[in-house]
N, C-alpha and C positions, 0 to 999 in steps of 0.2 A: 473446496468444502462449504456449506453455507454457514453465515453466520447464526447463531442460536439467539434467540432473546434472552434478556436477563443476563448480562456479563458480569455478573457478580462471582467473585472467586470463592471457590468452596471452602468449606472449613475441614481443616485435617483432621485425621483420627489423632487421639493423643498419642505421643510416643511412650512404649513400654520402659519402665524405669532403668535408669543407668545409659539410654541411648542419647547420644548427642548429633547432631547433624549440620552438613555445611553443604552450600552450594556449589556445584561444578558445570565446567561449560562443555558443550559437546565439542569432541578433540578433533572431528573430522571437518564440520562446515561450520560450528559456531551456531547453529540451527535454534538450540535451545539451551536453556539451564534447567537443573535438577537438584533436589537436595538428597544427600547420599549420608548414610551413617559415616562418623568419623573411624577412623582406622580399618574399615572394611574395604577389600578389593573391588574396583570398580572398572567394568568394561562396556563396550557399547559406541553409541554415535549414529551418526548419519549415514546411511546407506543410500547412494544414487545409483539406480539403474537407466534413468534416461533423462531429458529435459523437465518432465511431470510425475516420473515413479521416484519420488523420494520417500523413505522409511526412515523411522527414528525409533531405537531401542537404548534400554540401560539394563544393566544386569550387575547383581552385587551378592557379595560374599563376605559372611562373619569372619573374624581373624581366625578362628578355630575350624570354619569351613562346615561348619555343622548347618548353616542356614543361608539359603540361596533364594533371592528375591529379583523379580524383573517387571519391566514395563515394556512392551512391543516384542516385535518378533521381526527382523529385518528379511526375514524369507518369505514372508507376506505381502503381497499386492492386492491389485482388484480382481474380482470375480464377474463374469457374466455367465448368466441364466442360459442352460441349452435352449434352443429354439428351433423353430421350423427353419430361419434363416442360417443357423448354425449347422443342422442338419445336411443343408443343400449345398454347403461348402465341406461336407463330409468331416465336420469338425466334432468329434466325439466329448463326452463327458471325461475330464481332465487332461484334454489336449489344451495347447497354448493358442489363443488368438491373438495376432498382431493387429492393434488397431491404433488410431490416431493418438491415443493416450499411452501408448505402451502396450506391451503385453498383459494379457489378461487369461486366467485360468478360466478354462470352461466348467462350471460347476454349479448345479442346484444350490439355491439359497439354504442356509444354514442359521437357523436362530442361536442366540446366544450359547445356549446349553449344547446343544448338537453339534456347533462347532467345536466348543472346547472337548468335549467325549472325543472328537475325530482327532483333533488336536495333539490331546494326550496320547494318541497311539503311538506318536514319534517322540514321547519323554521317556523311554525305557532306558536309556543310558542313564538319565537321571534317577530314575525310580524306576528299579528293575521290579517284576511282578507287581505292577500297580495294579490296584483294586479301588473301584469307586465306592464311597460309601455314603454319598450323600448328594443331592444336586437341587437347585433352586433356582427358580424365574423370578426375575425382578420385575413382574407383570406392571405394578403401578408405576415404578420409574420410567419403564420403556412405553407405558401409555403417555406419560408427560411429555417426554421428550419428542415423540411422534407429533404429539399436539402442537406442541412449540415449533417444531419445523412445518408442519401441513400448516399451519396458520398463517405462515409468513410467506413460505414458498409455494402453497397450494398450486399457484396458478402456472407454473412452471414446471414443477416435479410432485409427484408423491413418495412419501418415504414410510418404509416399516421399519422399526426397531425393535431390537430382543436381546435384552441383557438377561444373564444369569450366570450362576456360580456352581462348581463342581468340586466337591471336596474328594480326596482319594488317599490311600495307604500305601506304602511301599512296602511289599513283602519282604525282601532281603535286607533291607537295612532298618525297618522298622519306624521309618521317618512318615510324616504325614504332608499333605499339601493341598493348597488351594487356588483354583484358578478362576478369574472371571472375565469374561467377555461379552462387548457390546456389536452386534452387526447390524447394520445398516444396509436395506435394499432399497433402490432407486430407480424409479419408472420415469423419463424425462414425458411431460404432457405432449401428446399428438408426435411423438417420434415413432418411427418403423422399428429402431432398434431394439434388440431384448433387452429387460431390466439386468444392472449390475448392482455389485454387491460389495462391501468393503469391511474390515474388521475395525470399527472406528476405536475400540479400547480394549488392550488386552495386558492382564498383569495376574501377577500372584505369589507363590512362595512354596517352598518344599524346607521342612526343619522337622526337629526331633517332635514329639507330642509335648513336650514338658516346655518348649518354646514356642509354642503356637501362637501366644498373644503378641511375644516381640517381632516374629516374623510378620504378623498379620500388620503389625504396625508399621514396619519397615515398607512393606507394601503398598500401603496405604499413601506414606507419606511421598513415595516415588509418583503416585498418580498424582495428588493433591500440588505437589510442589513444581510440578512440570510445567515451564513456561518458554513460549516462544521467543526468538530474539526479532527485534521490530525491523530491526536492519536486513537481516535477513529474511524476513516475509517480505519486506517490500521488494526484495531483489528478487528471490522466486515468483513472486506473483507479477513482477513488471507493473505495479500499481501504486495508489497511494498508500499512506499510511494508515488507511482503515485496513488493510489486508491482515496486518498484524492483530487488530480487534476482531476479525472475521475468524481467524484461526484460534486465537486465544478463547474468545469466548464461546465458540464452539465445542472446545475441550473443557471450559470452566462450566460449562452446563452440563456435560456428561458427566465431569468429576464430581459437580455438587449433588447432582441427582443420585448417582450412584453409590458414591460415598455415604449418604444418610442412608441406606441399605445397609453398605458395609459396617456401619457402626452399629446397625442392630444385629448383624449377623457375628461380628467379633466375639459379641458377649455369650453368643452360643456355640462357638468352634469347638472349644473343650468337649463340651458334651455331645456336639458330632463325632469328634473321633475317639471317644470312649465307647459310643454306641459300636462303632465301628471295628473297635479291639475286641467286642465282645464277640460281632459278629464272625471276625475271623478266627477267633478261638472255638466258635461254635457252642458259645455259652451265653446264659442268661440270669440275671440276678433277680431272685425273688425275695417278699417280705411278708412274715407273717407273725402276728402277736404271738402264738404258741410254739412255732419253729423257729422265729428269728430269721436273719437274713441269711440266705443259701445262695451259692452259686450252684446252677445245674447244666446240662445239657439243653442247649437251645433246638428244640426238634420240632416246638408246636406253637400256636399263636396264643393259647391259654392253658393254665395249669392250675390244679386243683388238689386239696387234702383231704382225707377223711380222718376219723375220731384216732386211727392207729399211726398216723404222721405219715402215710403213702403218698407220695407224691405221682399224679397223672397229669398228662398233658392231653390237649385237644387240639382242633383246629375250628372248633366252631365255639360258639357262646353258652354252649347247652350242659350242665354238669353230667359227669360221667355215670352219677348214682345220687340216690336221695339222700346220702350222709356226707357230701363232697360240698367243700365251700372253696371259693374262689381265692387264688393267691394274687397278691398285687406284685406285677412285674415295676422292679426299680428302674427307671430312667436316669440313665448317668447325668 
């Protein structure tokens, strides 16, 4: 993985009140350390499929099992984009290509949001009745990361990076969740091989609505506190001490840029999930000086009232009659 410029460590989101953290070691290879909430159940570590296919993940559960947060997914490896070359080898999308870097799944490139939406399709066990209520692309962060990598490594490879988040609700339990992913497409300059892509970063949480800020703080801490072990990095890459800087500075660059967006999002997550709850109930809240605040059936984009207090909905911003005035829809 290339070294990203500016290896300044990212600033973590402040934890929710009552949480304390301690640092734990990767139990399988000692490849990394990460800070986890004290008293929470912790699972994960390094999964090695080959000499070069090494994956890291960490998962935590609150003592009451109501909050689940994670970073990484050991089932995810590298992907190679379908091409004329793979077609000639009779390798279709979804099949596995065995290359010099290990096995790669043939899959068209998925930007962060699209990848999360696909990945969430396999999360029904933890979130039955999953329903997406919001999604957001981190365009500015993605452009910055791409500019950094292309500026330094543009002569050997070209990169495309797409980061984004998807917020969702779990129908059966009433829980909500959010998952963020950063995907990177790489095309080696002058190479005949098709582009390949990886999920640079994946993390998120599932929690009750009332504990969203606590869960978001834990997920952010898993992200920002992740540190590669320098000795492991040197052994893995069979090179000098700069390797640990390459791995860590790339992670820090991603974390720093994405966490700045996370910090802005964390203040709005409560409203996102409140709007999602109204959408699931099929209701909307309106406010009017004469009628007061009311919750009504959400079947139109605009709502109006007449002097008799009758409420009418329309799908255009044109009043349904000469004596109707618009009602304000309350945003949670």
